N, CA, C and O atoms as a GROMACS GRO file, in nm:
protein
  552
    1MET      N    1  11.756   1.070  -2.282
    1MET     CA    2  11.781   0.953  -2.207
    1MET      C    3  11.771   0.833  -2.316
    1MET      O    4  11.694   0.830  -2.412
    2THR      N    5  11.854   0.748  -2.284
    2THR     CA    6  11.845   0.614  -2.379
    2THR      C    7  11.833   0.496  -2.284
    2THR      O    8  11.905   0.477  -2.186
    3VAL      N    9  11.733   0.420  -2.326
    3VAL     CA   10  11.707   0.288  -2.246
    3VAL      C   11  11.754   0.183  -2.322
    3VAL      O   12  11.734   0.181  -2.443
    4LYS      N   13  11.818   0.089  -2.261
    4LYS     CA   14  11.889  -0.030  -2.330
    4LYS      C   15  11.834  -0.140  -2.268
    4LYS      O   16  11.807  -0.140  -2.148
    5GLY      N   17  11.812  -0.253  -2.356
    5GLY     CA   18  11.763  -0.380  -2.311
    5GLY      C   19  11.699  -0.460  -2.419
    5GLY      O   20  11.659  -0.395  -2.516
    6GLY      N   21  11.682  -0.578  -2.420
    6GLY     CA   22  11.619  -0.677  -2.511
    6GLY      C   23  11.712  -0.664  -2.653
    6GLY      O   24  11.661  -0.684  -2.764
    7GLY      N   25  11.835  -0.633  -2.637
    7GLY     CA   26  11.918  -0.633  -2.767
    7GLY      C   27  11.902  -0.502  -2.849
    7GLY      O   28  11.954  -0.502  -2.961
    8TYR      N   29  11.841  -0.395  -2.810
    8TYR     CA   30  11.809  -0.278  -2.886
    8TYR      C   31  11.810  -0.157  -2.793
    8TYR      O   32  11.774  -0.160  -2.676
    9THR      N   33  11.856  -0.051  -2.858
    9THR     CA   34  11.833   0.079  -2.778
    9THR      C   35  11.753   0.172  -2.837
    9THR      O   36  11.759   0.200  -2.957
   10LYS      N   37  11.669   0.225  -2.748
   10LYS     CA   38  11.552   0.308  -2.814
   10LYS      C   39  11.563   0.449  -2.729
   10LYS      O   40  11.556   0.447  -2.606
   11PRO      N   41  11.579   0.551  -2.789
   11PRO     CA   42  11.573   0.675  -2.728
   11PRO      C   43  11.434   0.708  -2.659
   11PRO      O   44  11.325   0.683  -2.710
   12GLN      N   45  11.453   0.772  -2.527
   12GLN     CA   46  11.315   0.805  -2.463
   12GLN      C   47  11.315   0.955  -2.420
   12GLN      O   48  11.419   1.009  -2.383
   13THR      N   49  11.214   1.013  -2.426
   13THR     CA   50  11.183   1.148  -2.362
   13THR      C   51  11.098   1.140  -2.238
   13THR      O   52  11.037   1.034  -2.217
   14TRP      N   53  11.087   1.235  -2.157
   14TRP     CA   54  11.000   1.215  -2.043
   14TRP      C   55  10.849   1.195  -2.102
   14TRP      O   56  10.778   1.103  -2.062
   15SER      N   57  10.812   1.277  -2.189
   15SER     CA   58  10.671   1.259  -2.249
   15SER      C   59  10.628   1.128  -2.291
   15SER      O   60  10.512   1.089  -2.281
   16SER      N   61  10.737   1.052  -2.344
   16SER     CA   62  10.712   0.918  -2.419
   16SER      C   63  10.718   0.810  -2.295
   16SER      O   64  10.663   0.702  -2.317
   17LEU      N   65  10.768   0.825  -2.192
   17LEU     CA   66  10.761   0.727  -2.088
   17LEU      C   67  10.617   0.682  -2.054
   17LEU      O   68  10.532   0.767  -2.027
   18GLU      N   69  10.590   0.556  -2.056
   18GLU     CA   70  10.471   0.493  -2.018
   18GLU      C   71  10.463   0.465  -1.868
   18GLU      O   72  10.565   0.432  -1.808
   19GLY      N   73  10.347   0.477  -1.806
   19GLY     CA   74  10.318   0.424  -1.663
   19GLY      C   75  10.358   0.508  -1.545
   19GLY      O   76  10.337   0.476  -1.427
   20LYS      N   77  10.420   0.628  -1.589
   20LYS     CA   78  10.463   0.727  -1.475
   20LYS      C   79  10.331   0.794  -1.418
   20LYS      O   80  10.232   0.812  -1.490
   21PRO      N   81  10.337   0.826  -1.295
   21PRO     CA   82  10.231   0.890  -1.231
   21PRO      C   83  10.232   1.029  -1.280
   21PRO      O   84  10.336   1.091  -1.302
   22SER      N   85  10.091   1.085  -1.300
   22SER     CA   86  10.075   1.219  -1.341
   22SER      C   87  10.111   1.330  -1.239
   22SER      O   88  10.134   1.445  -1.278
   23THR      N   89  10.116   1.293  -1.105
   23THR     CA   90  10.145   1.384  -0.992
   23THR      C   91  10.237   1.326  -0.904
   23THR      O   92  10.255   1.205  -0.914
   24PHE      N   93  10.300   1.389  -0.821
   24PHE     CA   94  10.404   1.342  -0.719
   24PHE      C   95  10.376   1.401  -0.589
   24PHE      O   96  10.457   1.483  -0.544
   25PRO      N   97  10.275   1.370  -0.524
   25PRO     CA   98  10.211   1.438  -0.400
   25PRO      C   99  10.314   1.401  -0.287
   25PRO      O  100  10.365   1.290  -0.276
   26PRO      N  101  10.338   1.506  -0.207
   26PRO     CA  102  10.455   1.475  -0.093
   26PRO      C  103  10.390   1.375   0.020
   26PRO      O  104  10.269   1.369   0.038
   27THR      N  105  10.472   1.308   0.083
   27THR     CA  106  10.437   1.210   0.185
   27THR      C  107  10.507   1.246   0.320
   27THR      O  108  10.621   1.292   0.329
   28THR      N  109  10.426   1.217   0.417
   28THR     CA  110  10.493   1.253   0.537
   28THR      C  111  10.601   1.154   0.581
   28THR      O  112  10.590   1.032   0.566
   29ASN      N  113  10.721   1.223   0.645
   29ASN     CA  114  10.834   1.126   0.683
   29ASN      C  115  10.843   1.141   0.813
   29ASN      O  116  10.854   1.252   0.865
   30THR      N  117  10.838   1.007   0.893
   30THR     CA  118  10.819   1.001   1.032
   30THR      C  119  10.944   0.949   1.088
   30THR      O  120  10.942   0.902   1.202
   31HIS      N  121  11.056   0.952   1.018
   31HIS     CA  122  11.176   0.905   1.079
   31HIS      C  123  11.229   0.993   1.189
   31HIS      O  124  11.214   1.114   1.174
   32SER      N  125  11.294   0.946   1.307
   32SER     CA  126  11.334   1.026   1.393
   32SER      C  127  11.487   1.032   1.388
   32SER      O  128  11.547   0.958   1.311
   33TYR      N  129  11.556   1.126   1.472
   33TYR     CA  130  11.696   1.140   1.472
   33TYR      C  131  11.771   0.999   1.487
   33TYR      O  132  11.868   0.964   1.420
   34ASN      N  133  11.709   0.926   1.586
   34ASN     CA  134  11.772   0.789   1.621
   34ASN      C  135  11.767   0.691   1.491
   34ASN      O  136  11.848   0.600   1.476
   35ASP      N  137  11.675   0.715   1.409
   35ASP     CA  138  11.663   0.617   1.297
   35ASP      C  139  11.794   0.640   1.183
   35ASP      O  140  11.823   0.557   1.096
   36LEU      N  141  11.853   0.753   1.201
   36LEU     CA  142  11.948   0.790   1.111
   36LEU      C  143  12.076   0.695   1.145
   36LEU      O  144  12.101   0.667   1.262
   37THR      N  145  12.156   0.646   1.035
   37THR     CA  146  12.270   0.564   1.060
   37THR      C  147  12.382   0.622   1.035
   37THR      O  148  12.487   0.574   1.078
   38ASP      N  149  12.379   0.742   0.958
   38ASP     CA  150  12.514   0.814   0.930
   38ASP      C  151  12.515   0.952   0.994
   38ASP      O  152  12.535   1.052   0.924
   39LYS      N  153  12.491   0.961   1.141
   39LYS     CA  154  12.485   1.075   1.212
   39LYS      C  155  12.633   1.136   1.219
   39LYS      O  156  12.727   1.058   1.206
   40PRO      N  157  12.654   1.258   1.236
   40PRO     CA  158  12.795   1.323   1.255
   40PRO      C  159  12.818   1.297   1.407
   40PRO      O  160  12.730   1.290   1.493
   41THR      N  161  12.949   1.284   1.423
   41THR     CA  162  12.994   1.274   1.568
   41THR      C  163  13.077   1.400   1.609
   41THR      O  164  13.144   1.470   1.533
   42ILE      N  165  13.061   1.412   1.726
   42ILE     CA  166  13.160   1.527   1.775
   42ILE      C  167  13.258   1.466   1.885
   42ILE      O  168  13.221   1.397   1.980
   43SER      N  169  13.387   1.504   1.859
   43SER     CA  170  13.475   1.433   1.945
   43SER      C  171  13.474   1.503   2.083
   43SER      O  172  13.442   1.622   2.090
   44ALA      N  173  13.509   1.435   2.188
   44ALA     CA  174  13.496   1.492   2.326
   44ALA      C  175  13.591   1.603   2.334
   44ALA      O  176  13.574   1.676   2.432
   45SER      N  177  13.685   1.633   2.256
   45SER     CA  178  13.779   1.745   2.264
   45SER      C  179  13.728   1.871   2.193
   45SER      O  180  13.789   1.978   2.196
   46ALA      N  181  13.604   1.850   2.125
   46ALA     CA  182  13.564   1.964   2.039
   46ALA      C  183  13.489   2.076   2.137
   46ALA      O  184  13.463   2.188   2.094
   47GLY      N  185  13.458   2.036   2.264
   47GLY     CA  186  13.406   2.132   2.346
   47GLY      C  187  13.259   2.129   2.366
   47GLY      O  188  13.196   2.066   2.280
   48ARG      N  189  13.200   2.178   2.450
   48ARG     CA  190  13.061   2.180   2.485
   48ARG      C  191  13.012   2.303   2.521
   48ARG      O  192  13.097   2.385   2.557
   49LEU      N  193  12.890   2.341   2.520
   49LEU     CA  194  12.843   2.478   2.574
   49LEU      C  195  12.755   2.424   2.694
   49LEU      O  196  12.676   2.330   2.686
   50THR      N  197  12.784   2.504   2.815
   50THR     CA  198  12.709   2.485   2.937
   50THR      C  199  12.654   2.612   2.974
   50THR      O  200  12.723   2.714   2.977
   51LEU      N  201  12.533   2.609   3.000
   51LEU     CA  202  12.447   2.744   3.036
   51LEU      C  203  12.489   2.786   3.163
   51LEU      O  204  12.476   2.716   3.264
   52VAL      N  205  12.542   2.909   3.163
   52VAL     CA  206  12.577   2.971   3.300
   52VAL      C  207  12.445   3.045   3.347
   52VAL      O  208  12.397   3.017   3.456
   53GLY      N  209  12.392   3.132   3.273
   53GLY     CA  210  12.260   3.189   3.308
   53GLY      C  211  12.212   3.287   3.201
   53GLY      O  212  12.275   3.312   3.098
   54ASN      N  213  12.105   3.335   3.231
   54ASN     CA  214  12.037   3.439   3.145
   54ASN      C  215  12.039   3.578   3.211
   54ASN      O  216  12.036   3.591   3.333
   55VAL      N  217  12.043   3.681   3.124
   55VAL     CA  218  12.069   3.814   3.154
   55VAL      C  219  11.968   3.891   3.048
   55VAL      O  220  11.943   3.837   2.941
   56THR      N  221  11.915   4.008   3.079
   56THR     CA  222  11.860   4.093   2.978
   56THR      C  223  11.925   4.224   2.959
   56THR      O  224  11.952   4.290   3.058
   57VAL      N  225  11.956   4.269   2.835
   57VAL     CA  226  12.010   4.401   2.810
   57VAL      C  227  11.894   4.499   2.799
   57VAL      O  228  11.808   4.471   2.715
   58THR      N  229  11.882   4.591   2.858
   58THR     CA  230  11.775   4.704   2.855
   58THR      C  231  11.842   4.824   2.850
   58THR      O  232  11.934   4.849   2.928
   59GLU      N  233  11.798   4.911   2.755
   59GLU     CA  234  11.844   5.046   2.738
   59GLU      C  235  11.728   5.128   2.701
   59GLU      O  236  11.654   5.100   2.607
   60THR      N  237  11.713   5.243   2.785
   60THR     CA  238  11.615   5.354   2.750
   60THR      C  239  11.680   5.468   2.703
   60THR      O  240  11.766   5.517   2.776
   61THR      N  241  11.654   5.524   2.589
   61THR     CA  242  11.713   5.649   2.558
   61THR      C  243  11.618   5.762   2.532
   61THR      O  244  11.505   5.739   2.491
   62LEU      N  245  11.661   5.885   2.556
   62LEU     CA  246  11.591   5.990   2.520
   62LEU      C  247  11.628   6.030   2.371
   62LEU      O  248  11.543   6.054   2.285
   63LEU      N  249  11.755   6.035   2.352
   63LEU     CA  250  11.809   6.060   2.219
   63LEU      C  251  11.948   5.997   2.215
   63LEU      O  252  12.032   6.026   2.301
   64SER      N  253  11.974   5.910   2.113
   64SER     CA  254  12.103   5.837   2.093
   64SER      C  255  12.150   5.827   1.953
   64SER      O  256  12.074   5.814   1.858
   65LEU      N  257  12.269   5.832   1.944
   65LEU     CA  258  12.327   5.796   1.819
   65LEU      C  259  12.433   5.699   1.839
   65LEU      O  260  12.539   5.729   1.895
   66ALA      N  261  12.400   5.553   1.783
   66ALA     CA  262  12.494   5.456   1.822
   66ALA      C  263  12.552   5.421   1.684
   66ALA      O  264  12.482   5.380   1.591
   67LEU      N  265  12.703   5.444   1.675
   67LEU     CA  266  12.779   5.410   1.554
   67LEU      C  267  12.866   5.280   1.584
   67LEU      O  268  12.950   5.249   1.499
   68GLY      N  269  12.852   5.211   1.685
   68GLY     CA  270  12.926   5.098   1.699
   68GLY      C  271  12.876   5.017   1.806
   68GLY      O  272  12.764   5.038   1.852
   69MET      N  273  12.958   4.916   1.854
   69MET     CA  274  12.897   4.821   1.942
   69MET      C  275  12.907   4.880   2.089
   69MET      O  276  13.007   4.943   2.125
   70LYS      N  277  12.811   4.860   2.159
   70LYS     CA  278  12.788   4.903   2.288
   70LYS      C  279  12.807   4.793   2.388
   70LYS      O  280  12.778   4.678   2.354
   71ARG      N  281  12.856   4.818   2.516
   71ARG     CA  282  12.873   4.720   2.622
   71ARG      C  283  12.780   4.755   2.739
   71ARG      O  284  12.754   4.873   2.765
   72MET      N  285  12.730   4.650   2.810
   72MET     CA  286  12.668   4.670   2.933
   72MET      C  287  12.715   4.546   3.028
   72MET      O  288  12.718   4.427   2.996
   73THR      N  289  12.748   4.600   3.146
   73THR     CA  290  12.798   4.501   3.254
   73THR      C  291  12.664   4.484   3.330
   73THR      O  292  12.589   4.576   3.363
   74LEU      N  293  12.645   4.338   3.354
   74LEU     CA  294  12.528   4.287   3.435
   74LEU      C  295  12.576   4.172   3.536
   74LEU      O  296  12.675   4.101   3.517
   75PRO      N  297  12.494   4.167   3.640
   75PRO     CA  298  12.535   4.059   3.730
   75PRO      C  299  12.499   3.924   3.678
   75PRO      O  300  12.392   3.903   3.622
   76LEU      N  301  12.588   3.835   3.696
   76LEU     CA  302  12.547   3.688   3.660
   76LEU      C  303  12.619   3.598   3.739
   76LEU      O  304  12.738   3.577   3.714
   77THR      N  305  12.552   3.534   3.846
   77THR     CA  306  12.614   3.415   3.922
   77THR      C  307  12.684   3.311   3.836
   77THR      O  308  12.632   3.268   3.733
   78GLY      N  309  12.792   3.274   3.876
   78GLY     CA  310  12.868   3.175   3.811
   78GLY      C  311  12.988   3.209   3.722
   78GLY      O  312  13.073   3.128   3.688
   79ILE      N  313  12.985   3.344   3.688
   79ILE     CA  314  13.093   3.401   3.602
   79ILE      C  315  13.219   3.400   3.673
   79ILE      O  316  13.208   3.426   3.793
   80ALA      N  317  13.340   3.376   3.631
   80ALA     CA  318  13.454   3.399   3.684
   80ALA      C  319  13.551   3.451   3.595
   80ALA      O  320  13.536   3.430   3.474
   81ILE      N  321  13.669   3.529   3.644
   81ILE     CA  322  13.765   3.586   3.553
   81ILE      C  323  13.835   3.487   3.465
   81ILE      O  324  13.887   3.526   3.360
   82ALA      N  325  13.840   3.359   3.502
   82ALA     CA  326  13.904   3.254   3.449
   82ALA      C  327  13.840   3.216   3.333
   82ALA      O  328  13.898   3.140   3.256
   83ASP      N  329  13.692   3.270   3.301
   83ASP     CA  330  13.619   3.236   3.180
   83ASP      C  331  13.651   3.328   3.056
   83ASP      O  332  13.589   3.321   2.950
   84MET      N  333  13.753   3.414   3.082
   84MET     CA  334  13.783   3.500   2.968
   84MET      C  335  13.822   3.417   2.851
   84MET      O  336  13.907   3.328   2.861
   85GLY      N  337  13.752   3.450   2.725
   85GLY     CA  338  13.772   3.377   2.606
   85GLY      C  339  13.701   3.245   2.604
   85GLY      O  340  13.715   3.172   2.506
   86LYS      N  341  13.626   3.209   2.707
   86LYS     CA  342  13.538   3.096   2.717
   86LYS      C  343  13.379   3.120   2.716
   86LYS      O  344  13.304   3.027   2.743
   87LEU      N  345  13.333   3.242   2.687
   87LEU     CA  346  13.187   3.270   2.691
   87LEU      C  347  13.131   3.287   2.562
   87LEU      O  348  13.200   3.339   2.474
   88VAL      N  349  13.021   3.252   2.540
   88VAL     CA  350  12.929   3.273   2.441
   88VAL      C  351  12.805   3.343   2.459
   88VAL      O  352  12.735   3.297   2.548
   89ALA      N  353  12.759   3.446   2.395
   89ALA     CA  354  12.631   3.515   2.418
   89ALA      C  355  12.543   3.488   2.318
   89ALA      O  356  12.583   3.510   2.204
   90MET      N  357  12.413   3.439   2.335
   90MET     CA  358  12.313   3.408   2.232
   90MET      C  359  12.189   3.471   2.268
   90MET      O  360  12.151   3.469   2.385
   91PRO      N  361  12.118   3.530   2.171
   91PRO     CA  362  11.977   3.565   2.200
   91PRO      C  363  11.886   3.442   2.253
   91PRO      O  364  11.899   3.331   2.200
   92ASN      N  365  11.810   3.459   2.340
   92ASN     CA  366  11.710   3.352   2.391
   92ASN      C  367  11.575   3.398   2.386
   92ASN      O  368  11.490   3.342   2.455
   93GLY      N  369  11.548   3.492   2.312
   93GLY     CA  370  11.410   3.535   2.294
   93GLY      C  371  11.401   3.657   2.192
   93GLY      O  372  11.499   3.692   2.125
   94MET      N  373  11.284   3.715   2.186
   94MET     CA  374  11.254   3.804   2.091
   94MET      C  375  11.310   3.945   2.139
   94MET      O  376  11.265   4.002   2.238
   95SER      N  377  11.415   3.998   2.056
   95SER     CA  378  11.488   4.112   2.084
   95SER      C  379  11.401   4.236   2.021
   95SER      O  380  11.315   4.213   1.936
   96THR      N  381  11.425   4.361   2.064
   96THR     CA  382  11.363   4.480   2.003
   96THR      C  383  11.419   4.477   1.849
   96THR      O  384  11.538   4.454   1.826
   97THR      N  385  11.330   4.501   1.751
   97THR     CA  386  11.380   4.501   1.607
   97THR      C  387  11.510   4.603   1.590
   97THR      O  388  11.512   4.718   1.634
   98GLY      N  389  11.612   4.544   1.524
   98GLY     CA  390  11.735   4.617   1.500
   98GLY      C  391  11.834   4.603   1.606
   98GLY      O  392  11.938   4.668   1.597
   99CYS      N  393  11.813   4.517   1.716
   99CYS     CA  394  11.899   4.495   1.812
   99CYS      C  395  11.954   4.347   1.803
   99CYS      O  396  11.886   4.251   1.767
  100GLU      N  397  12.096   4.340   1.843
  100GLU     CA  398  12.173   4.219   1.816
  100GLU      C  399  12.271   4.216   1.923
  100GLU      O  400  12.336   4.315   1.955
  101VAL      N  401  12.284   4.091   1.982
  101VAL     CA  402  12.388   4.056   2.073
  101VAL      C  403  12.513   4.016   2.015
  101VAL      O  404  12.498   3.960   1.906
  102GLN      N  405  12.627   4.028   2.052
  102GLN     CA  406  12.765   4.016   1.989
  102GLN      C  407  12.836   3.909   2.064
  102GLN      O  408  12.864   3.800   2.016
  103ASN      N  409  12.864   3.949   2.188
  103ASN     CA  410  12.964   3.859   2.260
  103ASN      C  411  12.940   3.883   2.420
  103ASN      O  412  12.847   3.949   2.466
  104ALA      N  413  13.032   3.825   2.490
  104ALA     CA  414  13.030   3.824   2.656
  104ALA      C  415  13.156   3.786   2.691
  104ALA      O  416  13.216   3.687   2.649
  105TYR      N  417  13.200   3.880   2.784
  105TYR     CA  418  13.318   3.838   2.884
  105TYR      C  419  13.315   3.888   3.011
  105TYR      O  420  13.253   3.988   3.047
  106PRO      N  421  13.394   3.804   3.091
  106PRO     CA  422  13.393   3.840   3.240
  106PRO      C  423  13.454   3.978   3.276
  106PRO      O  424  13.561   4.016   3.227
  107VAL      N  425  13.386   4.045   3.358
  107VAL     CA  426  13.466   4.166   3.420
  107VAL      C  427  13.505   4.138   3.568
  107VAL      O  428  13.602   4.196   3.617
  108ALA      N  429  13.436   4.054   3.635
  108ALA     CA  430  13.462   4.025   3.775
  108ALA      C  431  13.389   3.908   3.815
  108ALA      O  432  13.298   3.870   3.742
  109ALA      N  433  13.417   3.842   3.926
  109ALA     CA  434  13.336   3.734   3.968
  109ALA      C  435  13.187   3.775   3.963
  109ALA      O  436  13.145   3.880   4.012
  110ASN      N  437  13.114   3.689   3.902
  110ASN     CA  438  12.967   3.704   3.903
  110ASN      C  439  12.928   3.839   3.833
  110ASN      O  440  12.838   3.913   3.874
  111SER      N  441  13.002   3.863   3.726
  111SER     CA  442  12.978   3.996   3.665
  111SER      C  443  13.018   3.962   3.501
  111SER      O  444  13.126   3.911   3.470
  112VAL      N  445  12.920   3.997   3.407
  112VAL     CA  446  12.952   3.973   3.280
  112VAL      C  447  12.918   4.102   3.192
  112VAL      O  448  12.819   4.170   3.218
  113SER      N  449  13.005   4.132   3.084
  113SER     CA  450  12.993   4.242   3.015
  113SER      C  451  12.947   4.177   2.873
  113SER      O  452  13.011   4.090   2.815
  114ILE      N  453  12.816   4.238   2.824
  114ILE     CA  454  12.752   4.184   2.695
  114ILE      C  455  12.767   4.287   2.599
  114ILE      O  456  12.722   4.400   2.621
  115GLY      N  457  12.838   4.253   2.473
  115GLY     CA  458  12.855   4.351   2.378
  115GLY      C  459  12.716   4.336   2.286
  115GLY      O  460  12.667   4.227   2.261
  116TYR      N  461  12.663   4.458   2.243
  116TYR     CA  462  12.531   4.457   2.159
  116TYR      C  463  12.542   4.589   2.072
  116TYR      O  464  12.612   4.688   2.095
  117PHE      N  465  12.460   4.568   1.974
  117PHE     CA  466  12.417   4.667   1.870
  117PHE      C  467  12.253   4.708   1.898
  117PHE      O  468  12.167   4.626   1.932
  118THR      N  469  12.234   4.835   1.879
  118THR     CA  470  12.106   4.901   1.867
  118THR      C  471  12.098   4.968   1.731
  118THR      O  472  12.196   4.986   1.659
  119PRO      N  473  11.963   5.008   1.699
  119PRO     CA  474  11.957   5.089   1.576
  119PRO      C  475  12.036   5.229   1.587
  119PRO      O  476  12.043   5.284   1.698
  120ALA      N  477  12.094   5.285   1.480
  120ALA     CA  478  12.185   5.390   1.478
  120ALA      C  479  12.114   5.508   1.550
  120ALA      O  480  12.184   5.569   1.630
  121LEU      N  481  11.993   5.546   1.536
  121LEU     CA  482  11.936   5.654   1.578
  121LEU      C  483  11.807   5.618   1.664
  121LEU      O  484  11.706   5.571   1.612
  122GLY      N  485  11.819   5.644   1.794
  122GLY     CA  486  11.698   5.620   1.892
  122GLY      C  487  11.639   5.757   1.945
  122GLY      O  488  11.709   5.841   2.002
  123LEU      N  489  11.513   5.771   1.922
  123LEU     CA  490  11.452   5.882   1.983
  123LEU      C  491  11.346   5.834   2.090
  123LEU      O  492  11.246   5.773   2.052
  124GLY      N  493  11.366   5.858   2.207
  124GLY     CA  494  11.285   5.800   2.317
  124GLY      C  495  11.234   5.662   2.289
  124GLY      O  496  11.116   5.631   2.275
  125ALA      N  497  11.345   5.579   2.283
  125ALA     CA  498  11.325   5.419   2.255
  125ALA      C  499  11.369   5.342   2.381
  125ALA      O  500  11.447   5.390   2.464
  126THR      N  501  11.318   5.225   2.390
  126THR     CA  502  11.369   5.139   2.486
  126THR      C  503  11.393   5.008   2.404
  126THR      O  504  11.316   4.963   2.319
  127TYR      N  505  11.513   4.952   2.443
  127TYR     CA  506  11.575   4.828   2.361
  127TYR      C  507  11.580   4.722   2.455
  127TYR      O  508  11.627   4.743   2.566
  128THR      N  509  11.539   4.618   2.425
  128THR     CA  510  11.552   4.509   2.506
  128THR      C  511  11.612   4.379   2.438
  128THR      O  512  11.568   4.344   2.328
  129ILE      N  513  11.700   4.318   2.492
  129ILE     CA  514  11.768   4.195   2.428
  129ILE      C  515  11.788   4.098   2.547
  129ILE      O  516  11.860   4.122   2.644
  130PRO      N  517  11.710   3.974   2.525
  130PRO     CA  518  11.710   3.871   2.622
  130PRO      C  519  11.832   3.781   2.579
  130PRO      O  520  11.838   3.742   2.462
  131VAL      N  521  11.932   3.746   2.672
  131VAL     CA  522  12.052   3.671   2.631
  131VAL      C  523  12.090   3.560   2.723
  131VAL      O  524  12.078   3.566   2.845
  132SER      N  525  12.133   3.464   2.660
  132SER     CA  526  12.171   3.336   2.741
  132SER      C  527  12.332   3.352   2.723
  132SER      O  528  12.384   3.382   2.615
  133VAL      N  529  12.406   3.327   2.850
  133VAL     CA  530  12.544   3.317   2.844
  133VAL      C  531  12.589   3.170   2.853
  133VAL      O  532  12.538   3.105   2.944
  134TYR      N  533  12.674   3.110   2.775
  134TYR     CA  534  12.718   2.984   2.781
  134TYR      C  535  12.869   2.996   2.808
  134TYR      O  536  12.929   3.101   2.784
  135ARG      N  537  12.931   2.887   2.860
  135ARG     CA  538  13.059   2.866   2.891
  135ARG      C  539  13.099   2.744   2.809
  135ARG      O  540  13.034   2.640   2.814
  136ILE      N  541  13.216   2.759   2.728
  136ILE     CA  542  13.268   2.671   2.641
  136ILE      C  543  13.354   2.571   2.729
  136ILE      O  544  13.449   2.616   2.794
  137THR      N  545  13.323   2.434   2.732
  137THR     CA  546  13.391   2.335   2.822
  137THR      C  547  13.460   2.248   2.739
  137THR      O  548  13.403   2.224   2.633
  138VAL      N  549  13.583   2.185   2.762
  138VAL     CA  550  13.633   2.094   2.688
  138VAL      C  551  13.651   1.958   2.770
  138VAL      O  552  13.699   1.859   2.714
   0.00000   0.00000   0.00000
């Protein structure tokens, strides 16, 4: 680093700088989201997620070998066939280790099919995945 001023140039190193603090302790930042002036904006045409409802995928196995995604159809008030391609499934709580929710699609009025994965091998296991189903609205 080179510092210029007073008509001369003097090379500086970090160790040769005078008056610098010996430590840089963290300080608490108390700004809220509303304090930000450069917030991202989402256009009205980008779509929104509206909660349709919550379901729980529960499976108990004596012996299972799972090599792909499974599906379970569950009742959910508010689902319509017109929701095809407009549903999003998200976990809403602690799932059994190794389980994962993938997607949701309507199979009939008030009935949703949830795609999910479980561990490849299950011996006397019970799997639980709490799921929130959202509708994409524009």
